[in-house]
C-alpha positions in Angstrom: 0.8 -103.7 162.3 0.2 -106.3 159.6 3.1 -108.8 159.8 2.0 -110.7 156.7 3.1 -108.2 154.1 5.6 -105.6 153.1 4.2 -102.1 153.7 5.0 -99.3 151.2 5.3 -95.9 153.0 6.3 -92.4 152.1 8.0 -90.0 154.6 9.2 -86.4 154.3 12.4 -84.8 155.6 11.3 -81.3 156.4 14.6 -79.5 157.3 15.0 -76.4 159.5 18.7 -75.7 159.7 20.3 -78.9 161.2 17.0 -80.1 162.4 14.3 -82.3 160.9 10.6 -82.5 161.7 9.8 -85.8 163.6 7.1 -87.3 165.7 8.1 -89.1 168.9 7.0 -92.7 169.7 7.8 -95.2 172.5 8.3 -98.9 172.1 7.0 -100.5 175.3 8.8 -103.8 174.7 12.2 -102.2 174.0 11.5 -99.5 176.6 12.9 -96.7 174.3 11.9 -93.6 172.4 12.2 -93.4 168.7 11.7 -90.4 166.3 10.3 -90.7 162.8 9.7 -88.2 160.0 6.1 -87.6 159.1 4.3 -89.6 156.4 2.5 -92.9 156.1 1.1 -95.6 153.9 0.8 -95.5 150.2 -2.6 -96.4 149.0 -3.2 -98.8 146.1 -3.0 -96.9 142.8 -1.4 -93.9 144.4 2.1 -92.7 143.6 4.6 -92.3 146.5 4.8 -88.5 145.8 1.0 -88.1 146.0 1.0 -90.2 149.1 3.5 -88.0 151.0 1.5 -84.9 150.1 -1.7 -86.5 151.1 -0.3 -87.8 154.4 1.2 -84.5 155.4 -2.1 -82.8 154.5 -4.0 -85.3 156.7 -1.6 -85.2 159.6 -0.8 -81.5 159.8 -3.6 -79.9 157.6 -1.0 -78.1 155.5 0.3 -78.0 151.9 3.8 -78.9 150.8 5.9 -77.9 147.7 9.2 -78.6 146.1 8.7 -82.4 146.7 11.7 -84.4 145.6 12.5 -88.1 146.0 15.8 -88.5 147.9 16.0 -92.3 148.2 14.1 -95.6 148.7 15.1 -97.6 151.8 14.2 -101.1 152.9 13.3 -101.2 156.6 13.1 -104.5 158.4 12.5 -103.9 162.1 11.1 -105.1 165.4 8.4 -102.9 167.0 6.4 -103.9 170.1 8.0 -107.3 169.8 6.7 -108.0 166.3 8.7 -107.9 163.0 7.7 -105.3 160.5 8.9 -104.8 156.9 8.6 -101.5 154.9 9.7 -100.1 151.7 10.3 -96.4 152.5 10.2 -93.7 149.9 12.1 -90.7 151.5 11.2 -87.3 150.2 12.5 -83.8 150.8 9.9 -81.0 150.6 9.1 -77.5 151.9 6.0 -76.2 153.7 4.0 -73.8 151.5 3.4 -71.9 154.8 6.9 -70.7 155.8 5.6 -69.6 159.3 5.7 -73.3 160.3 9.5 -73.2 160.4 9.3 -70.7 163.3 7.3 -73.0 165.5 9.0 -75.3 168.0 6.2 -77.9 167.5 3.3 -78.4 165.2 0.1 -80.1 166.2 -0.7 -83.3 164.3 -3.4 -85.9 164.0 -3.1 -89.5 162.9 -6.5 -90.4 161.5 -6.0 -94.2 161.3 -5.1 -94.4 165.0 -7.3 -91.5 166.1 -4.3 -90.0 167.9 -3.2 -86.4 168.3 0.6 -85.8 168.4 3.2 -83.1 168.4 5.7 -82.9 165.5 9.0 -81.4 166.8 12.2 -80.2 165.2 15.2 -82.3 166.3 18.8 -82.6 165.2 20.4 -86.0 165.0 22.6 -84.9 167.9 19.5 -84.0 170.0 18.0 -87.4 169.2 21.2 -89.2 170.2 21.5 -87.2 173.5 17.9 -87.9 174.4 18.7 -91.7 174.3 16.2 -92.1 171.4 16.8 -93.3 167.9 15.8 -92.1 164.4 13.8 -94.6 162.4 14.1 -96.0 159.9 17.6 -96.9 161.1 19.2 -96.3 157.7 17.9 -92.8 157.5 20.7 -91.4 159.6 23.2 -92.6 157.0 21.2 -90.8 154.3 21.1 -87.6 156.3 24.9 -87.7 156.9 25.8 -88.2 153.2 
């Protein structure tokens, strides 16, 4: 994580009933789990809308449709003991392939880190009961409005 600059990212809130699609992570310093919607960095010269479509394509190998900007959040946080700062473009979208909504988890791949992961459907209640937290922190307020 580059701690010398603000990182622009775009994430997507895929909804399935009262659940959203998230990936699970673990902060070894805080010793807790966190859940984050899928997405990633916006490249220079790329719009946030194009970035979220590209990131989902890279991570899940699928196409998305009905992409709508919901909000832009500022996220100042501590991860692995280091401060991070992001401007987060939050999108809502649908999978073009509707069969993905029937899966409990979807295989994903993060190219930059060369890591395979599982994207899972979780409600805010399930995240809270697991002892984890949704990030960015201000996202829960957006989901409850």
